[in-house]
MIMARLO-957633 format. One line per field, with one value per residue (C-alpha): residue number from 1; residue in one letter; y, x, z. Coordinates in nm, 4 decimals. Last residue first. Example, Ala and Ser with C-alpha at 12.3 -4.5 7.8 and 13.67 -1.06 7.14 Angstrom:
BEGIN
pos	c(2,1)
code	c(S,A)
Y	c(-0.1060,-0.4500)
X	c(1.3670,1.2300)
Z	c(0.7140,0.7800)
! end
This chain:
BEGIN
pos	c(297,296,295,294,293,292,291,290,289,288,287,286,285,284,283,282,281,280,279,278,277,276,275,274,273,272,271,270,269,268,267,266,265,264,263,262,261,260,259,258,257,256,255,254,253,252,251,250,249,248,247,246,245,244,243,242,241,240,239,238,237,236,235,234,233,232,231,230,229,228,227,226,225,224,223,222,221,220,219,218,217,216,215,214,213,212,211,210,209,208,207,206,205,204,203,202,201,200,199,198,197,196,195,194,193,192,191,190,189,188,187,186,185,184,183,182,181,180,179,178,177,176,175,174,173,172,171,170,169,168,167,166,165,164,163,162,161,160,159,158,157,156,155,154,153,152,151,150,149,148,147,146,145,144,143,142,141,140,139,138,137,136,135,134,133,132,131,130,129,128,127,126,125,124,123,122,121,120,119,118,117,116,115,114,113,112,111,110,109,108,107,106,105,104,103,102,101,100,99,98,97,96,95,94,93,92,91,90,89,88,87,86,85,84,83,82,81,80,79,78,77,76,75,74,73,72,71,70,69,68,67,66,65,64,63,62,61,60,59,58,57,56,55,54,53,52,51,50,49,48,47,46,45,44,43,42,41,40,39,38,37,36,35,34,33,32,31,30,29,28,27,26,25,24,23,22,21,20,19,18,17,16,15,14,13,12,11,10,9,8,7,6,5,4,3,2,1)
code	c(K,G,V,V,I,E,K,G,Q,V,A,L,A,A,E,L,M,A,R,N,W,D,G,Q,L,P,N,I,N,M,P,K,T,H,S,E,N,I,F,T,T,T,N,R,N,A,F,E,A,Q,I,L,C,F,K,I,K,E,K,R,A,R,E,I,L,S,K,L,Q,S,A,S,P,E,R,G,E,E,E,I,A,L,Q,E,L,Q,Y,D,R,A,F,Y,T,L,I,P,H,Y,I,V,F,K,R,V,L,D,P,D,K,K,F,S,E,K,I,T,S,D,R,K,D,I,I,S,L,L,S,Q,Y,N,K,E,F,F,T,K,N,K,P,E,L,E,C,L,A,K,L,I,N,S,A,I,I,R,A,N,S,C,S,M,W,V,H,P,D,I,N,G,G,P,T,K,A,P,K,I,G,V,S,T,D,I,V,K,M,D,P,A,N,D,Q,L,K,K,M,W,T,Q,E,F,G,I,S,G,V,K,L,Y,L,A,S,K,S,L,E,M,M,Q,Q,A,Y,P,E,Y,T,E,P,N,N,G,N,S,V,M,V,N,V,D,V,K,G,K,A,I,Q,D,V,F,Y,K,Y,P,S,I,T,V,T,V,T,V,A,P,K,E,T,R,S,A,K,G,S,D,A,Q,K,Q,P,T,G,K,C,G,A,L,I,V,C,L,I,I,L,Y,L,F,R,K,M)
Y	c(1.1226,0.8735,0.8902,0.8383,0.5400,0.4960,0.1650,0.2040,-0.1436,0.0103,0.2852,-0.0059,-0.1793,0.1553,0.2388,-0.0651,-0.0160,0.3112,0.1971,-0.0514,0.2223,0.4481,0.7746,0.8901,0.8718,0.6413,0.8423,0.7618,0.9301,0.7863,0.9878,0.8157,0.7960,0.9529,0.9281,1.3174,1.4600,1.2384,1.3173,1.6811,1.6835,1.4868,1.7189,2.0116,1.8949,1.6433,1.5392,1.5917,1.4989,1.1672,1.0712,0.7146,0.7195,0.4441,0.3174,0.1698,0.0407,-0.0798,0.1363,0.4661,0.4302,0.3875,0.6975,0.9003,0.7779,0.8713,1.2238,1.2617,1.1346,1.3666,1.6593,1.6058,1.4287,1.6238,1.5124,1.4384,1.0700,0.9851,1.1440,1.0051,0.6748,0.3326,0.0721,-0.2844,-0.5176,-0.8691,-0.8375,-0.8067,-0.6267,-0.3759,-0.2801,-0.2767,-0.0124,0.1908,0.5262,0.5927,0.9459,1.0518,0.7277,0.5100,0.1943,-0.1497,-0.4746,-0.4280,-0.5946,-0.8702,-1.1067,-0.9046,-1.1227,-1.2545,-0.9087,-0.8712,-1.1986,-1.0712,-0.7398,-0.9290,-1.1631,-0.9041,-0.7030,-0.9967,-1.0961,-0.7470,-0.6901,-1.0640,-0.9424,-0.6462,-0.8768,-1.0686,-0.7386,-0.6545,-0.9861,-0.9247,-0.5450,-0.6805,-0.9444,-0.6966,-0.4087,-0.4433,-0.4213,-0.0589,0.0559,-0.3141,-0.4335,-0.1151,-0.1761,-0.5402,-0.4746,-0.1954,-0.4219,-0.7186,-0.4287,-0.3296,-0.6993,-0.7686,-0.4443,-0.5593,-0.8378,-0.6190,-0.3759,0.0194,0.0516,0.0461,0.3820,0.3930,0.2576,0.1565,0.3450,0.1838,0.4309,0.1883,0.1804,-0.0863,-0.3212,-0.3914,-0.6823,-0.5849,-0.7165,-0.3753,-0.1325,-0.0134,0.1360,0.2263,0.5367,0.5813,0.9426,1.0598,1.2800,1.4759,1.7729,1.6134,1.2838,1.5070,1.7179,1.3665,1.2632,1.5633,1.5203,1.1528,1.1421,1.3607,1.2081,0.8257,0.6274,0.3694,0.4433,0.5822,0.4845,0.7268,0.6583,0.7950,1.1375,1.4394,1.6270,1.5893,1.8575,2.1369,2.0130,2.0172,2.3636,2.4943,2.3820,2.0439,2.0967,1.8752,1.8268,1.4413,1.3832,1.6015,1.7323,1.6399,1.3987,1.4862,1.4752,1.4423,1.2446,1.2051,0.8837,0.8765,0.5361,0.2846,0.3977,0.0843,-0.0022,-0.2528,-0.0583,0.2731,0.1944,0.0625,0.3401,0.6034,0.4425,0.5566,0.8955,0.9611,1.0110,0.8404,0.9858,0.7798,0.9559,0.7539,0.8532,1.0782,0.9143,1.0514,1.1939,1.5566,1.5171,1.4162,1.7137,1.9440,1.7802,1.8104,2.1735,2.2457,2.0864,2.2684,2.5973,2.5088,2.4558,2.7826,2.9381,2.6810,2.7560,3.1507,3.1024,2.8894,3.1509,3.4251,3.2433,3.1599,3.5459,3.6489,3.4489,3.5772,3.9503,3.8481,3.7268)
X	c(-4.4730,-4.2792,-4.2011,-3.8534,-3.8746,-3.8413,-3.9431,-4.2093,-4.3761,-4.7050,-4.4770,-4.3064,-4.6491,-4.7773,-4.4633,-4.4670,-4.8184,-4.7455,-4.4537,-4.6483,-4.8867,-4.6684,-4.8605,-4.9002,-5.2477,-5.1507,-4.8701,-4.7423,-4.5545,-4.4884,-4.5339,-4.4185,-4.6593,-4.6187,-5.0122,-5.0170,-4.7838,-4.9147,-5.2803,-5.2127,-5.0258,-5.3026,-5.5657,-5.3625,-5.3683,-5.2457,-5.5072,-5.3279,-4.9938,-5.0981,-4.9509,-4.9538,-4.9617,-4.7201,-4.6611,-4.9883,-4.9007,-5.2763,-5.3082,-5.1416,-5.3243,-5.6748,-5.5882,-5.5210,-5.8415,-6.0436,-5.8980,-5.9874,-6.3268,-6.3873,-6.2356,-6.4833,-6.3271,-6.3483,-6.6022,-6.4779,-6.6411,-6.4210,-6.1312,-5.8839,-5.9036,-5.7962,-5.6785,-5.6559,-5.4163,-5.4975,-5.2869,-5.5795,-5.8092,-5.5664,-5.4954,-5.8723,-5.9260,-5.6079,-5.7585,-5.9176,-5.8079,-5.6099,-5.4084,-5.3560,-5.2060,-5.2704,-5.0963,-4.8240,-4.5310,-4.3482,-4.3562,-4.1543,-4.0461,-4.3798,-4.4798,-4.2334,-4.3095,-4.6691,-4.5552,-4.3258,-4.5514,-4.8519,-4.5690,-4.4862,-4.8646,-4.9232,-4.6027,-4.7175,-5.0736,-4.9175,-4.7157,-5.0288,-5.2014,-4.9201,-4.9835,-5.3657,-5.3234,-5.1039,-5.3306,-5.6437,-5.4841,-5.7212,-6.0140,-5.9292,-6.2240,-6.3505,-5.9931,-5.9464,-6.2694,-6.2140,-5.8140,-5.9343,-6.1886,-5.9365,-5.6841,-5.9420,-5.9845,-5.6057,-5.5893,-5.8587,-5.6565,-5.3406,-5.5279,-5.4693,-5.7014,-6.0432,-6.0339,-6.4203,-6.4511,-6.8028,-6.8668,-6.8902,-6.6914,-6.3799,-6.4133,-6.6055,-6.4866,-6.6877,-6.6094,-6.4761,-6.6525,-6.6915,-6.4743,-6.3588,-6.6593,-6.6638,-6.7765,-6.7924,-6.7554,-6.9913,-7.1824,-6.8652,-6.9842,-7.2827,-7.0773,-6.8482,-7.1200,-7.2962,-6.9565,-6.8782,-6.9779,-6.9814,-6.6585,-6.4718,-6.5605,-6.4783,-6.7403,-6.6101,-6.2375,-6.3684,-6.2308,-6.3520,-6.3507,-6.3377,-6.1792,-6.1587,-6.4553,-6.2341,-5.9961,-6.2737,-6.3522,-5.9926,-5.9476,-6.2224,-6.0824,-6.1810,-6.2898,-6.1133,-6.2782,-6.2659,-5.9977,-5.7421,-5.4663,-5.1089,-5.1206,-5.3212,-5.7266,-5.8611,-5.5859,-5.5556,-5.3986,-5.3101,-5.3885,-5.1478,-4.8661,-4.8150,-5.1942,-5.1607,-4.8939,-5.0076,-5.3864,-5.2917,-5.0235,-5.2813,-5.5120,-5.2865,-5.2972,-5.6490,-5.9680,-5.9034,-5.9278,-5.8865,-5.7536,-5.7200,-5.4034,-5.4412,-5.4558,-5.1908,-5.3387,-5.3080,-4.9295,-4.8940,-5.0752,-4.8589,-4.5431,-4.6885,-4.7712,-4.4471,-4.2489,-4.4858,-4.4217,-4.0331,-4.0177,-4.1065,-3.8152,-3.5618,-3.6565,-3.6365,-3.2765,-3.1778,-3.2908,-3.1287,-2.7907,-2.8242,-2.9330,-2.6180,-2.3847,-2.5131,-2.4774,-2.0997,-2.0337)
Z	c(7.6208,7.8316,8.2222,8.3179,8.5408,8.9319,9.0824,9.3517,9.2579,9.1581,8.9603,8.7991,8.6396,8.5476,8.3605,8.1707,8.0670,7.9535,7.7631,7.5622,7.4907,7.3333,7.2607,7.6152,7.7843,8.0619,8.1756,8.5348,8.7882,9.1413,9.4512,9.7769,10.0286,10.3828,10.3982,10.5401,10.2843,9.9931,10.0645,10.0625,9.7492,9.5794,9.7327,9.5889,9.2265,8.9951,8.7323,8.3874,8.5150,8.6577,8.9801,9.1369,9.5453,9.6679,9.9873,10.1130,10.4831,10.5533,10.8455,10.7017,10.3660,10.5626,10.7589,10.4492,10.2756,10.5703,10.6063,10.2190,10.2615,10.5628,10.3795,10.0776,9.7828,9.4442,9.2181,8.8471,8.8425,9.1530,9.3064,9.5680,9.4104,9.5777,9.3249,9.4646,9.2722,9.1406,8.8123,8.5513,8.7936,8.8786,8.5409,8.4506,8.7294,8.6374,8.5501,8.8874,8.8796,9.1984,9.2598,9.5462,9.5682,9.6949,9.6402,9.8938,9.7322,9.9526,9.6590,9.4336,9.1461,9.0931,9.0399,8.7776,8.6161,8.5555,8.4127,8.1512,8.0592,7.9999,7.7960,7.5849,7.4993,7.3896,7.1791,7.0329,6.9734,6.7756,6.5409,6.4709,6.3976,6.1452,5.9642,5.9459,5.8329,5.5244,5.4362,5.4773,5.2636,4.9656,5.1969,5.3002,5.5410,5.5958,5.6759,5.8922,6.1046,6.1447,6.2802,6.5087,6.6673,6.7030,6.8628,7.1169,7.2035,7.2475,7.4130,7.6903,7.7906,7.8291,8.0307,8.0224,7.7111,7.8924,8.0780,8.0525,8.4230,8.5184,8.8517,9.1788,9.3707,9.3699,8.9940,8.8258,8.5528,8.2289,8.0102,7.6852,7.3925,7.2094,7.3364,6.9855,6.9470,6.5753,6.3744,6.0028,5.8884,5.6158,5.8622,5.9759,6.1793,6.3029,6.3764,6.5854,6.7410,6.8635,6.9940,7.2015,7.5719,7.5878,7.3751,7.5728,7.8942,7.7837,7.6668,7.4211,7.3049,6.9854,6.6390,6.3767,6.0240,5.6830,5.8316,5.6155,5.8055,6.1077,5.9829,6.0207,6.3827,6.4458,6.3052,6.5326,6.8636,7.0411,7.3935,7.6548,7.9983,8.0409,7.7884,7.9943,7.7653,7.8154,7.5258,7.2429,7.2417,6.8811,6.7461,6.3496,6.1934,5.8387,5.6800,5.5138,5.7352,5.9396,5.9258,6.2486,6.4824,6.3628,6.4740,6.7908,6.8832,6.7752,7.0070,7.2949,7.1759,7.2501,7.0661,6.7372,6.3768,6.0695,5.7440,5.4180,5.2297,4.9310,4.5897,4.3496,4.0177,4.1766,4.2103,3.8547,3.6899,3.8925,3.7853,3.4195,3.4664,3.6358,3.3220,3.0730,3.2644,3.2398,2.8486,2.7328,2.9502,2.8372,2.4710,2.5270,2.6895,2.3863,2.1620,2.3072,2.3163,1.9326,1.8507,2.0729,1.8391,1.5324,1.6760,1.7636,1.3882)
! end
């Protein structure tokens, strides 16, 4: 009787073991048939924000220069170059430093990847030094154009999701319009505002243009100021009662410290390269007015 019972138990065990590989095989087969998400690459984190707002998870977004790195001097590592080959689409800022240096190499590394310039249609603005500013995203008016270019590119990439993308695009425009409105209103409520500010790297040219501000830059095109240039800027800041110097972590250095100490301006932190574009715009507006805020990441 015991022997018969052991045989029954053994058969049950063997049957279970036999069925397990089949289940695993079926499971593996199912996972292989799932279509992977299309990958889109952007240069900097603010553009991931735009894509995420429109695509809402319909595409994977890869960022080349993550927040905290300097997009003027950043060099991609080998793994990034390998992962880039998976991208079907590259949405570039336009002519930011990283793109000027690396774009051809990136395209050579991923020849099937389509590259779209999201700055098409934006009217160029010049920095205090007379150079065309490539930092086009720090502007609500520019953001509407950037979003439109991204929408068009995504619809061409995934036409089956066109209606979905267009609906989300309209929601994004509402976010941009609301931010634009709140910034304008905040400046109206601050009539005594000195509408000039100093910044090390001139990343807010379009922001200053949109809101009738004047941006004064310590550095221009990656060139450190001479002693006489720095002295002249310090004297101007004192004379014109400029109150604030905007600090961007990626570019802060001893010249910034010297300027702040000698001009008696107050340092105000901003992060235009963070992943939350909407917050970055708010931070810039508050910094110009000397209002404290915990800077986003």
